C-alpha positions, -999 to +999 in steps of 0.1 A: +138-745-570+158-710-566+181-730-543+182-757-563+195-737-589+221-720-569+238-755-559+238-763-598+257-734-602+284-739-577+284-775-590+288-758-629+317-737-614+337-768-601+333-786-631+344-754-652+372-745-632+386-781-634+379-782-671+402-748-674+428-767-656+426-797-678+435-771-708+463-754-691+482-785-679+478-797-713+491-763-727+520-768-703+529-804-717+532-788-751+553-760-739+572-788-723+575-810-756+582-782-781+609-774-758+625-810-757+620-816-795+626-779-808+592-779-829+585-748-839+545-758-850+544-773-815+552-740-802+529-719-821+501-742-811+506-733-775+517-695-779+485-692-803+459-710-780+468-692-752+438-668-763+417-699-752+429-704-719+423-660-715+385-666-729+380-695-702+392-673-676+373-641-680+342-660-683+344-680-648+359-648-636+323-633-647+309-662-630+323-661-596+312-627-597+278-632-606+276-656-576+288-629-549+266-604-561+237-621-567+236-651-541+253-634-516+268-666-503+282-674-465+305-696-451+314-724-467+297-711-501+321-681-498+351-697-493+347-723-521+337-692-547+364-671-532+389-703-537+379-710-575+381-670-578+417-677-566+423-706-585+416-695-622+442-670-616+468-689-606+457-716-639+460-686-660+495-675-649+504-714-654+493-711-691+513-678-694+545-696-680+537-724-706+536-696-734+572-687-719+580-722-725+570-724-759+586-688-771+620-703-759+617-734-777+615-711-806+646-690-799+668-719-792+689-735-816+713-757-798+715-774-769+732-758-739+741-777-707+725-807-711+731-819-675+706-797-663+672-823-670+652-792-675+621-819-685+626-838-649+620-803-637+592-798-657+573-831-651+576-827-612+560-790-617+535-805-642+524-830-613+523-806-590+496-786-606+478-815-613+479-828-581+467-795-563+437-798-587+427-831-578+427-820-545+407-789-554+382-814-569+380-836-537+388-817-509+417-835-499+435-817-475+462-843-473+474-835-511+475-795-500+500-801-473+520-827-494+524-802-524+535-776-496+562-802-488+571-812-528+574-775-539+607-775-513+621-805-537+610-784-565+627-754-551+658-774-545+660-789-581+657-755-598+684-740-573+706-767-582+702-765-616+708-724-617+741-730-601+753-757-620+746-738-651+767-706-633+796-732-619+799-746-656+800-709-675+828-697-645+847-728-655+841-729-693+872-722-715+857-706-748+866-718-780+885-695-801+849-698-827+825-695-799+801-667-800+801-655-765+769-634-769+750-659-784+764-682-754+754-655-729+719-657-746+714-693-745+724-694-712+699-666-704+674-684-714+676-719-699+679-698-665+644-684-673+631-719-680+644-731-647+631-698-630+594-704-650+594-739-640+596-729-604+568-703-608+546-732-620+549-750-588+545-719-568+511-718-582+507-754-574+513-744-540+490-715-543+460-735-554+469-761-524+465-735-501+432-716-513+416-752-515+428-763-476+413-727-467+380-736-489+380-775-474+388-765-435+389-726-434+423-729-425+447-704-440+479-718-430+492-721-466+484-688-479+515-664-478 
């Protein structure tokens, strides 16, 4: 009976981690939508909702610590709990980045460099996190390795976006009435947005790496 309870705890942990990922992915989607539509109400929903994610994180952290301390897991169970512990940290940080996006949307009052497709970059980063969590749910190691490869493309897109902004800035001829300080603030905000989306992809890779370690004791993707 005690062993059955232990296995149930492991199953509950996986389900709870997956639930947290659903909440975080929704926050990320909302942050991107707020940025796209300059929707202040939606942005505040993301910002104020960050406390829910933090509470989920703390609850799951406590569950992992209890499993370590009370059950003394070994082998595959130990790797699963350790991986889950690391993954919730990455999810919490993705939620923080979603909050950043919402804050940027509140601060931005105009469109700068529309040729930089932030929404496409954000969708790719979102899909990477979603795929990483699917891999965690099913222990699909092929997806884990695929996500690592997809991150190279995301990094390339982010690098190109940043280069476009810097190049256009150097080539731009300012209008006589254009406020240089406001322009630089907008550009800085755009570069921060691209950087944050790149970091979302990095967290997806971290999740995939921990899942690969969990499933096959393979630490090759852990940097």
